[in-house]
C-alpha positions in Angstrom: -16.6 -33.8 8.1 -13.9 -35.4 5.9 -11.3 -33.0 4.5 -10.9 -33.6 0.7 -8.9 -30.4 0.1 -11.8 -28.5 -1.8 -11.8 -25.7 0.7 -8.2 -25.3 0.4 -8.3 -25.4 -3.3 -11.2 -22.8 -3.4 -9.3 -20.5 -1.0 -6.4 -20.7 -3.4 -8.5 -20.0 -6.5 -9.9 -17.0 -4.9 -6.5 -15.7 -3.9 -5.1 -16.3 -7.5 -8.2 -14.4 -8.9 -7.4 -11.3 -6.6 -3.7 -11.5 -7.6 -4.6 -11.6 -11.3 -7.1 -8.7 -10.8 -4.5 -6.5 -9.1 -1.9 -7.3 -11.7 -4.6 -6.2 -14.5 -5.2 -2.9 -12.6 -1.6 -2.2 -12.1 -0.9 -2.9 -15.8 -3.6 -0.5 -16.8 -2.3 2.1 -14.3 1.2 1.8 -15.6 0.0 2.3 -19.2 -1.9 5.4 -18.2 1.1 6.9 -16.4 3.4 6.1 -19.3 1.0 7.7 -21.8 0.7 10.9 -19.5 4.5 11.1 -19.2 5.0 10.7 -22.9 3.1 13.9 -23.6 6.0 15.9 -22.0 8.6 16.4 -24.7 11.5 16.4 -22.4 10.4 13.1 -20.7 9.7 11.5 -24.0 13.3 12.4 -25.4 14.8 11.1 -22.3 13.0 7.8 -22.4 13.7 7.4 -26.1 17.4 8.0 -25.4 17.4 5.5 -22.7 15.8 2.9 -25.0 18.3 3.6 -27.7 21.1 3.1 -25.2 19.6 -0.2 -23.8 19.4 -1.7 -27.3 23.1 -1.1 -27.9 23.9 -3.4 -25.2 26.7 -3.2 -22.4 29.9 -1.3 -23.3 33.2 -3.2 -23.3 34.7 -3.2 -19.9 38.5 -2.7 -19.5 39.7 -4.9 -16.7 43.1 -5.1 -15.3 44.9 -8.4 -14.8 48.1 -9.4 -13.2 50.7 -11.7 -14.8 52.8 -14.4 -13.0 55.8 -11.8 -12.6 53.5 -9.2 -11.0 53.3 -7.0 -14.1 49.8 -5.3 -14.8 48.1 -6.5 -17.9 45.6 -3.9 -19.1 44.6 -5.2 -22.5 45.5 -1.8 -24.1 47.3 -2.3 -27.4 50.0 0.3 -26.8 50.9 -1.5 -23.5 53.1 -4.3 -24.9 55.9 -5.1 -22.3 57.5 -7.8 -24.5 58.3 -5.0 -27.2 60.2 -2.9 -24.8 64.0 -2.3 -25.3 
């Protein structure tokens, strides 16, 4: 019996169909869970606030750095070592 790969391809095709069905069922289940959760006003408010925060993007992060002479450079405008007396 020559092996032309058709059995392997058929097995792969069945495996992909199963995965697609599982994905479709998971998506439907997730939609139902979100719909049920959104009926609770507190949960709806929390999710809405999180979406608003996510859309704002990441906040600026202050990072400290060290200069050649070992002085800490913070990036704060009030910290200007060259303007000292």
